C-alpha positions in Angstrom: 61.2 98.5 144.9 59.5 96.4 142.2 59.9 99.2 139.6 63.6 99.5 140.5 64.0 95.8 140.2 62.5 95.8 136.7 64.5 98.8 135.7 67.8 97.1 136.7 66.7 93.9 135.0 66.0 95.8 131.7 69.4 97.4 131.9 71.1 94.1 132.4 69.2 92.5 129.5 70.0 95.4 127.2 73.7 95.1 128.1 73.5 91.4 127.5 71.8 91.8 124.1 74.5 94.4 123.2 77.3 92.1 124.1 75.7 89.2 122.1 75.8 91.4 119.1 79.6 91.4 119.2 79.9 87.7 120.2 77.6 86.4 117.4 78.2 88.8 114.5 75.5 87.2 112.4 72.9 88.7 114.8 73.9 92.2 113.6 73.0 91.2 110.1 69.7 89.6 110.9 66.8 92.1 110.0 64.4 90.1 112.2 66.0 91.4 115.5 63.5 93.9 117.0 64.3 97.4 117.7 65.5 97.8 121.3 63.2 100.9 121.8 60.2 98.7 120.9 61.4 96.1 123.4 61.7 98.7 126.2 58.0 99.5 125.7 57.0 96.0 126.6 56.6 94.5 130.1 59.7 92.9 131.6 58.1 89.4 131.1 57.4 90.2 127.5 61.0 91.4 127.1 62.4 88.1 128.3 60.0 86.2 126.0 61.0 88.4 123.0 64.7 87.9 123.5 64.2 84.2 123.8 62.1 84.1 120.6 64.8 86.0 118.7 67.4 83.5 120.0 65.2 80.7 118.8 64.8 82.3 115.3 68.6 82.4 115.0 69.1 79.0 116.4 71.1 77.6 113.4 73.6 80.4 113.7 73.9 80.0 117.5 74.3 76.2 117.1 77.1 76.6 114.7 79.0 78.8 117.2 78.1 76.5 120.1 79.5 73.6 118.1 82.9 75.3 117.8 83.0 76.0 121.6 81.9 72.5 122.4 84.6 70.9 120.3 87.1 73.4 121.7 86.1 72.4 125.2 86.4 68.7 124.3 89.9 69.3 123.0 91.0 71.3 126.0 89.7 68.8 128.5 90.3 65.5 126.8 93.0 65.7 124.1 95.8 63.5 125.2 98.7 65.5 123.6 99.8 69.1 123.9 97.0 71.4 123.1 97.8 74.3 120.7 97.1 77.8 122.0 93.5 79.1 121.5 94.6 81.5 118.7 96.2 78.7 116.7 93.0 76.6 117.1 90.8 79.4 116.0 93.0 80.3 113.0 92.9 76.7 111.9 89.1 76.7 112.3 88.9 79.8 110.1 91.1 78.2 107.4 88.9 75.2 107.5 85.8 77.3 107.0 87.3 79.1 104.0 88.5 75.8 102.5 84.8 74.7 102.4 84.2 77.4 99.8 86.4 75.6 97.3 88.1 78.8 96.2 91.9 78.7 96.2 92.1 82.5 96.3 89.9 83.1 99.3 92.3 82.7 102.2 93.1 83.6 105.8 96.3 85.6 106.7 97.7 85.4 110.2 99.2 88.7 111.5 102.7 87.9 110.1 101.3 86.9 106.7 99.1 90.0 106.6 102.1 92.2 107.4 104.1 90.6 104.7 101.3 91.1 102.2 101.0 94.8 103.1 104.7 95.1 102.7 104.5 93.6 99.2 101.7 95.9 98.3 103.6 99.0 99.5 106.7 97.9 97.7 109.1 98.1 100.6 110.4 95.9 103.4 112.8 96.1 106.3 116.0 94.0 105.7 119.4 94.1 104.1 118.4 94.4 100.4 119.6 91.3 98.7 117.8 89.0 96.3 118.3 85.3 97.3 118.1 82.1 95.4 118.6 78.4 96.2 120.5 75.6 94.5 121.2 72.1 95.8 120.0 73.2 99.3 122.4 76.1 99.4 120.9 79.6 99.6 123.0 82.2 97.9 123.1 85.9 97.0 121.5 86.2 93.6 122.1 90.0 93.6 122.7 92.6 96.2 120.5 95.6 95.4 122.3 98.9 94.5 123.0 101.2 97.5 121.6 98.6 99.9 123.0 97.6 103.3 124.0 94.3 101.7 125.9 95.9 98.9 127.5 98.5 101.1 128.6 95.9 103.6 130.5 93.9 100.9 128.2 91.0 100.0 128.5 89.9 96.4 126.7 88.0 93.8 126.9 84.2 94.3 128.0 84.4 97.9 126.7 81.2 99.6 125.0 81.9 103.0 126.2 79.5 105.7 124.7 81.1 108.8 122.2 83.8 109.8 123.3 85.0 113.2 124.2 81.6 114.9 121.9 79.4 112.9 123.2 77.1 110.1 120.8 77.4 107.2 121.9 74.7 104.7 118.8 72.8 103.6 116.5 75.4 105.2 113.5 76.6 103.2 114.4 79.9 101.4 111.3 81.7 102.8 112.5 80.8 106.4 116.0 82.2 105.5 114.4 85.4 104.3 112.4 85.7 107.4 115.5 85.3 109.6 117.4 88.0 107.6 114.6 90.5 107.6 113.8 92.5 110.7 113.1 95.9 112.1 115.1 98.8 110.7 118.1 99.8 112.9 118.7 96.2 114.2 121.7 94.1 113.2 122.0 90.7 111.6 125.2 88.6 111.1 125.5 86.8 107.8 128.3 84.2 107.4 129.1 83.4 103.8 131.3 81.2 101.7 132.9 83.1 98.7 134.5 81.4 95.7 138.3 81.8 95.9 138.3 82.6 99.6 139.4 79.6 101.7 137.7 80.7 105.0 134.1 81.7 105.7 133.5 85.5 105.9 131.2 87.1 108.4 129.3 90.4 107.9 127.4 92.4 110.5 124.7 94.4 108.7 122.3 97.0 109.9 118.8 96.5 108.5 117.1 99.4 106.7 113.9 100.1 104.8 114.4 98.7 101.3 112.5 99.9 98.3 111.8 96.8 96.2 112.9 97.2 92.6 109.8 96.4 90.5 111.3 96.9 87.1 114.3 95.8 85.1 115.1 98.2 82.2 117.6 98.1 79.4 118.0 98.7 75.6 117.9 95.2 74.1 118.9 96.3 70.6 121.0 99.4 70.3 120.8 99.6 66.5 117.0 99.4 66.3 116.5 101.1 69.7 114.3 98.4 71.1 113.8 99.0 74.8 112.9 96.4 77.4 111.0 96.8 80.7 110.4 93.7 82.9 107.7 94.3 85.5 107.9 92.0 88.5 104.7 92.9 90.4 101.9 95.5 90.5 102.3 97.3 93.8 102.3 100.9 95.0 105.8 101.6 93.7 105.3 99.8 90.3 103.8 102.6 88.2 106.3 105.2 89.5 109.3 103.0 88.7 107.8 102.1 85.3 107.4 105.8 84.5 111.1 106.3 85.4 112.2 103.3 83.3 110.3 104.6 80.3 111.8 108.1 80.8 115.3 106.5 80.8 114.7 104.6 77.6 113.3 107.8 75.9 116.6 109.6 76.9 118.3 106.8 74.8 116.0 107.4 71.8 113.9 104.3 72.2 111.8 103.4 69.1 110.0 100.3 70.2 109.2 98.6 73.5 109.0 95.1 75.0 107.0 94.8 78.2 107.9 91.6 80.0 105.1 90.3 82.3 106.4 86.7 82.5 106.3 85.3 86.0 104.5 88.4 87.2 101.9 87.2 89.8 99.8 90.4 89.7 99.0 92.7 92.6 96.9 95.8 93.0 93.9 96.4 90.6 94.3 100.2 90.5 97.9 99.9 89.6 97.0 97.6 86.7 94.6 100.2 85.4 97.3 102.9 85.7 100.0 100.9 83.9 97.5 99.6 81.2 96.5 103.3 80.6 100.0 104.0 79.5 99.5 101.9 76.3 95.8 102.6 75.5 94.3 105.9 74.3 90.8 105.5 75.7 88.1 103.0 76.6 88.0 100.2 79.2 91.0 98.6 80.8 89.0 96.0 82.7 85.3 95.1 83.5 84.5 94.1 87.1 81.4 91.8 87.5 80.1 91.3 91.0 78.2 88.3 92.4 74.9 89.7 91.3 76.1 90.0 87.7 76.3 93.8 87.8 79.3 95.1 85.7 81.5 98.1 86.3 84.0 99.4 83.8 87.4 100.7 84.9 88.4 103.1 82.1 91.7 104.5 80.9 93.2 107.1 83.1 94.3 110.0 80.8 96.7 111.3 83.4 99.0 108.4 82.4 99.5 109.7 78.9 102.8 111.4 79.5 104.8 109.3 77.1 104.8 108.6 73.4 103.2 105.4 72.1 105.7 102.9 70.7 105.4 99.7 68.7 104.8 97.2 71.5 105.2 93.5 72.3 104.1 92.0 75.6 105.7 88.8 76.8 103.5 86.5 78.8 103.7 82.9 80.2 101.9 80.4 82.4 102.9 82.4 85.5 101.5 85.7 84.3 98.5 86.2 86.5 95.8 88.5 87.8 96.9 92.2 87.2 99.3 90.9 84.5 96.4 89.4 82.7 94.3 92.6 83.0 97.1 94.6 81.3 97.9 92.0 78.7 94.2 91.4 77.9 93.5 95.2 77.6 96.4 95.7 75.2 95.3 92.7 73.1 91.6 93.8 73.0 92.5 97.4 72.0 95.2 96.1 69.5 97.8 98.3 71.2 100.5 95.7 70.9 101.2 92.0 70.2 101.3 89.3 72.8 104.1 86.7 72.6 104.7 83.6 74.7 102.3 81.0 76.0 98.8 81.2 77.6 98.6 82.9 81.0 97.7 81.4 84.4 94.0 82.3 84.3 93.3 84.1 87.6 90.2 86.3 86.9 88.9 86.8 90.4 89.1 89.9 92.5 89.9 89.6 96.2 88.9 92.1 98.9 90.9 92.3 102.0 89.1 92.5 105.4 91.5 93.3 108.3 90.8 91.9 111.7 91.5 93.6 115.1 94.4 91.2 116.0 96.3 92.1 112.8 95.1 89.1 110.8 93.0 89.4 107.7 90.8 87.4 105.3 91.1 87.8 101.5 87.7 87.0 100.0 86.9 86.7 96.3 84.2 89.2 95.8 84.0 89.7 92.0 85.5 88.5 88.7 87.1 90.6 86.0 86.6 90.5 82.2 88.7 92.0 79.4 87.3 95.0 77.6 85.7 92.7 75.1 84.1 90.6 77.8 86.5 87.6 77.9 86.3 85.7 81.2 90.0 85.4 82.2 89.3 82.8 84.8 87.9 80.4 82.3 89.7 81.4 79.1 93.1 82.7 80.2 94.9 85.2 77.9 96.3 83.6 74.8 99.2 85.1 73.0 99.0 86.4 69.4 102.2 84.5 68.7 102.8 81.3 70.6 106.4 80.6 71.4 107.1 77.8 73.9 110.7 77.3 75.0 112.0 73.7 75.0 113.8 72.1 77.9 117.1 72.6 76.0 116.2 76.4 75.6 115.6 76.7 79.3 118.8 74.8 80.2 120.9 76.9 77.9 119.1 80.1 79.0 118.1 80.7 75.4 115.2 83.2 75.6 113.4 82.3 72.4 110.4 84.4 73.5 112.5 87.5 73.9 114.2 86.9 70.6 110.8 86.5 68.8 109.7 89.8 70.4 112.8 91.6 69.0 112.3 90.0 65.6 108.6 91.2 65.5 109.5 94.7 66.5 112.4 95.0 64.0 110.0 94.0 61.2 107.4 96.5 62.4 110.0 99.3 62.6 111.3 98.4 59.1 107.8 98.4 57.7 107.0 101.7 59.3 110.2 103.2 57.9 109.3 102.0 54.4 105.8 103.4 54.6 107.1 106.8 55.9 109.7 106.9 53.1 107.1 106.1 50.5 104.8 108.9 51.8 107.7 111.4 51.8 108.6 110.3 48.2 105.0 110.9 47.0 105.0 114.3 48.6 108.1 115.4 46.8 
């Protein structure tokens, strides 16, 4: 009987220890925890003492966790107002813990925010396919996307949204309006709008679909000199494919020089930045990653991206060009593959790694910093343009894009110079 009792006790203690490993995750990282096989070789009394000793050695970790549960208990039992649900309290505690790091890029994402981020990284979403903007508290259709449910239903540019389903949205935050319009594919949403020249409000019932986000804007900015223009909005899973298609379209129109517009591009996926940067650089590093221990890893040019001709290049940057935008701009500048025009960039030189949690939430933790191929620290130095062009308030108000005009001017001069040099060489040959 005594042996059976000890056997059951050992099993219970093993199970308890196992469960504690999931409850206090720091235990699993503590190399001082003894091997369970070694513990089983001890007498039951020694087993109890051993586990107690290990708990004492990790006392600081346990006390931190205990403090959380004590405060949670005090709130639950004593707070005079309505107590938030446990998940909300825990999420707030996590955000507070991350705030203590003093890193604005390390952040917690609740399940909805994480889902939105994953959607942005994929380059698609479920909705009606309309770009929105806001003015004087009124949210309006900036542009219905081609072949989208919004376009096909009849929504037009500058339509002012009055209601989403039965909810009046005047004065509502635009992100909240977007959230109400988006929804699972196949479901319907009613949009009530006010259209200029139409006396009565108009109502549209639209079926949501999967929308591929347009990541590029492409056009020939100067037909005579054949200067092409590609604006890249973000670096996500669809960006490189769409960029390739845009460049192919310009080549069909005999493009001779290129403007890459990275203004207001907040960044995105690191591997996509490497792929797009590789399109402009023959060989060498695109970016250098430095981890917390100081070890450096080079991410080099991907030769599979060399499916287009190189063109005289100007890259437009501004104070909202960040992260992956700075990687590409910095690499182009260091390799002298093009000229940078605009104002200094945002200065985000830290790499975040996403850790997904079981409930659908996630934490983005800064795990490394990146440097340009020549070793410039973007987080400290930003990326500075070769030619500084800062628009005035009058330029902005009049929508006078002086940075774009300067880019066209530089490329025209370069094309003219190249033409003269080619003509001179041909003349000498004759």
